[in-house]
C-alpha positions as CSV (number, residue, x, y, z in Angstrom):
1,M,13.7,14.6,3.3
2,R,10.2,13.3,3.8
3,H,8.6,10.7,6.0
4,A,5.4,8.7,5.8
5,I,3.4,6.5,8.3
6,Y,2.7,3.2,6.6
7,F,1.4,-0.2,7.6
8,T,3.6,-3.1,6.5
9,P,4.0,-6.5,8.1
10,S,7.3,-7.4,9.8
11,A,10.5,-7.8,7.8
12,S,10.4,-11.5,8.2
13,H,6.7,-12.0,7.6
14,P,6.1,-14.4,4.6
15,L,3.8,-11.8,2.9
16,T,6.5,-9.1,3.2
17,L,9.1,-11.5,1.7
18,Q,6.7,-12.5,-1.1
19,A,5.7,-8.9,-1.9
20,S,9.4,-7.8,-1.9
21,R,10.1,-10.5,-4.5
22,W,7.2,-9.3,-6.6
23,L,8.2,-5.6,-6.4
24,G,11.9,-6.3,-6.7
25,R,13.0,-4.4,-3.6
26,D,13.0,-4.9,0.2
27,A,12.0,-1.7,2.0
28,F,13.5,-2.9,5.3
29,T,17.0,-3.3,3.9
30,G,16.8,-1.3,0.7
31,A,18.2,-4.3,-1.2
32,Q,17.2,-4.9,-4.8
33,I,15.7,-8.4,-5.2
34,T,15.7,-10.6,-8.4
35,T,12.0,-11.1,-9.3
36,P,10.9,-14.6,-10.1
37,K,9.4,-15.3,-13.5
38,P,5.8,-14.3,-13.1
39,G,4.2,-16.9,-15.4
40,A,1.2,-15.1,-16.9
41,I,3.2,-12.1,-18.0
42,S,6.8,-11.5,-19.1
43,Q,9.4,-10.5,-16.5
44,S,10.1,-7.3,-18.5
45,L,6.4,-6.3,-18.1
46,Q,6.4,-7.2,-14.4
47,L,9.4,-4.9,-13.9
48,H,7.8,-2.2,-15.9
49,Y,4.5,-2.2,-14.1
50,T,6.0,-2.5,-10.6
51,R,8.4,0.5,-11.2
52,L,6.3,3.0,-9.2
53,P,5.4,0.8,-6.2
54,R,9.0,-0.5,-6.1
55,R,10.1,3.0,-5.0
56,Y,7.7,3.1,-2.1
57,G,8.1,-0.5,-0.9
58,F,5.4,-2.8,0.2
59,H,2.9,-0.8,2.3
60,A,-0.5,0.6,2.9
61,T,-0.6,4.4,3.3
62,I,-2.0,5.6,6.6
63,V,-0.3,9.1,6.7
64,A,0.9,10.1,3.2
65,P,4.5,11.4,2.8
66,F,5.2,14.8,4.4
67,S,8.1,17.0,5.4
68,L,8.5,17.5,9.1
69,V,8.0,21.0,10.6
70,P,11.4,22.6,11.3
71,N,11.3,22.3,15.1
72,I,10.7,18.5,15.1
73,A,13.5,16.0,14.7
74,Q,13.4,12.4,13.7
75,E,13.3,11.4,17.3
76,G,10.2,13.5,17.9
77,L,8.4,11.7,15.1
78,E,9.4,8.3,16.5
79,A,8.2,9.3,19.9
80,A,4.9,10.4,18.4
81,L,4.5,7.1,16.6
82,A,5.2,5.2,19.9
83,T,2.5,7.3,21.7
84,F,0.0,6.7,18.9
85,C,0.6,2.9,18.8
86,D,0.2,2.7,22.6
87,E,-3.3,3.9,22.2
88,H,-4.5,1.4,19.6
89,Q,-5.0,-2.3,19.3
90,P,-4.4,-4.8,16.5
91,I,-7.1,-5.2,13.9
92,E,-7.7,-8.4,11.9
93,L,-8.2,-7.6,8.2
94,P,-10.4,-10.3,6.7
95,H,-10.2,-12.3,3.5
96,M,-7.3,-10.5,1.7
97,E,-7.8,-10.4,-2.1
98,I,-6.4,-8.9,-5.3
99,R,-8.5,-6.0,-6.5
100,E,-8.3,-3.4,-9.3
101,I,-8.4,0.2,-8.0
102,G,-8.8,2.3,-11.1
103,A,-5.9,1.3,-13.4
104,F,-3.7,-0.4,-10.8
105,F,-3.8,-3.6,-8.7
106,A,-3.6,-3.9,-4.9
107,L,-4.0,-6.3,-2.1
108,V,-7.0,-5.3,0.0
109,P,-9.3,-6.9,2.7
110,G,-12.6,-8.3,1.4
111,N,-14.3,-6.0,3.9
112,Q,-12.7,-2.9,5.4
113,P,-13.3,-3.0,9.2
114,A,-14.8,0.1,10.8
115,E,-12.1,-0.1,13.4
116,L,-9.5,0.4,10.6
117,D,-11.4,3.4,9.3
118,A,-11.3,5.0,12.8
119,L,-7.6,4.3,13.3
120,A,-6.6,5.7,9.9
121,S,-8.7,8.8,10.6
122,D,-7.2,9.2,14.1
123,A,-3.7,8.9,12.6
124,V,-4.2,11.7,10.1
125,S,-5.4,14.0,12.8
126,F,-2.8,12.9,15.4
127,F,0.3,13.5,13.1
128,Q,-1.0,16.7,11.5
129,Y,1.0,19.0,13.8
130,L,4.2,17.4,12.5
131,R,3.5,18.0,8.8
132,Q,4.6,21.1,6.9
133,P,2.0,22.5,4.5
134,L,2.3,21.3,0.9
135,E,4.5,23.3,-1.4
136,P,2.5,25.1,-4.2
137,A,3.9,22.8,-6.9
138,E,2.8,19.7,-5.0
139,L,-0.6,21.1,-4.3
140,E,-1.1,22.0,-7.9
141,R,0.1,18.5,-9.0
142,R,-2.5,16.9,-6.7
143,Q,-5.3,19.2,-7.7
144,S,-4.6,18.5,-11.4
145,A,-5.4,14.8,-10.9
146,G,-9.1,15.1,-11.3
147,L,-10.1,15.2,-7.6
148,S,-13.7,15.4,-6.5
149,E,-14.8,18.4,-4.5
150,R,-14.6,16.4,-1.3
151,Q,-11.1,15.1,-2.1
152,N,-9.9,18.6,-2.9
153,E,-11.3,19.8,0.5
154,L,-9.5,17.0,2.3
155,L,-6.3,17.8,0.4
156,L,-6.4,21.4,1.5
157,R,-7.2,20.5,5.1
158,W,-5.0,17.4,5.6
159,G,-2.4,17.5,2.8
160,Y,-3.7,14.4,1.1
161,P,-7.1,13.7,-0.7
162,Y,-7.6,10.1,0.3
163,V,-8.2,10.4,4.0
164,K,-11.1,10.3,6.5
165,D,-14.2,9.2,4.6
166,E,-12.2,8.8,1.3
167,F,-9.7,6.4,3.0
168,R,-9.5,2.9,1.3
169,F,-6.9,0.5,2.7
170,H,-4.8,-1.0,-0.1
171,M,-1.3,-2.4,-0.5
172,T,-0.2,-1.3,-4.0
173,L,1.3,-4.0,-6.2
174,T,1.4,-2.3,-9.6
175,G,1.4,1.0,-11.3
176,E,-1.2,1.7,-14.0
177,V,-1.9,-1.3,-16.2
178,P,-3.6,-0.8,-19.5
179,A,-6.8,-2.8,-20.1
180,E,-5.2,-5.2,-22.6
181,D,-2.7,-6.4,-19.9
182,K,-5.1,-6.6,-16.9
183,P,-6.3,-10.2,-17.3
184,A,-2.7,-11.5,-17.5
185,M,-1.6,-9.3,-14.7
186,R,-4.4,-10.5,-12.4
187,M,-3.4,-14.1,-13.2
188,A,0.2,-13.4,-12.4
189,L,-0.7,-11.7,-9.1
190,E,-3.1,-14.4,-8.0
191,E,-0.5,-17.0,-8.7
192,H,2.3,-15.1,-6.9
193,F,0.2,-14.3,-3.8
194,R,-2.0,-17.5,-3.8
195,D,-0.8,-18.5,-0.3
196,F,-2.2,-15.2,1.2
197,L,-5.5,-14.8,-0.6
198,G,-8.7,-15.5,1.2
199,K,-6.9,-15.4,4.5
200,P,-6.8,-12.7,7.2
201,L,-3.9,-10.3,7.8
202,L,-3.1,-8.8,11.2
203,F,-2.8,-5.0,11.3
204,D,-0.6,-4.8,14.4
205,R,2.0,-2.1,13.8
206,L,2.9,1.1,11.9
207,A,6.2,2.0,10.4
208,I,8.0,5.3,9.6
209,F,9.2,5.2,6.0
210,E,11.9,7.7,5.1
211,E,12.7,9.3,1.7
212,K,16.1,10.8,2.0
213,T,16.1,12.6,-1.3
214,R,13.0,13.7,-3.2
215,G,12.1,11.1,-5.8
216,G,14.3,8.5,-4.1
217,P,13.3,5.2,-2.6
218,F,11.3,5.0,0.7
219,N,12.8,2.7,3.4
220,V,11.6,1.6,6.8
221,K,13.3,3.8,9.5
222,S,11.5,2.5,12.6
223,V,8.5,0.5,13.6
224,G,5.8,1.1,16.3
225,H,3.9,-1.9,17.7
226,F,0.4,-2.0,19.1
227,P,0.4,-3.1,22.8
228,A,-1.2,-6.5,22.2
229,A,1.4,-7.2,19.5
230,R,4.2,-6.5,21.9
231,T,2.7,-8.7,24.5
232,R,2.5,-11.6,22.0
233,K,6.0,-10.9,20.8
234,I,5.0,-10.9,17.1
235,A,8.2,-10.3,15.1
């Protein structure tokens, strides 16, 4: 079993619902969802290119998947999340947009706030004591992905190469898309998410996602709210 600390809006948030329809799965319930016809691309291509992010559910990685150290139970992880959330405040992510990141597409803020960089860095350090070291096969897999010297250094120290100064907030919407399909994919994404583009998104919680069997789907196990979010009773 593995766990991850991800950001995702609430189960009832319109963006969560729309993203679940795009990916074809709801990470809160685990339910498969019939995807609407995407318009600019065929439904079969949409299902193909969303296969990988469908497994993880709609999220932004804050602490990448890890196995808990043997002396820590699920309840200990949940208590740690509550403590961490108590020490942080909501952050407004400005001007959300669709962006290509390498070969895949993601939803990202137009500008990444410095407060978000600091929170993500804090989270990696804070939860490090709960994480088992990577198994040799996983470490080798990561290192074979063409990492930079700095990314390899971060991988060895923190168990994931895209943390600290390499952190880039993104909510993945596709797997790798070849160049010939990228224009149509962008059109389909911008149409599907049109109600959320150019608008802010409130980063007001973190969730524990759980993978029960290696290679299986990730589902939301529990959610920690930042204090101001609790005070305002955001669902």
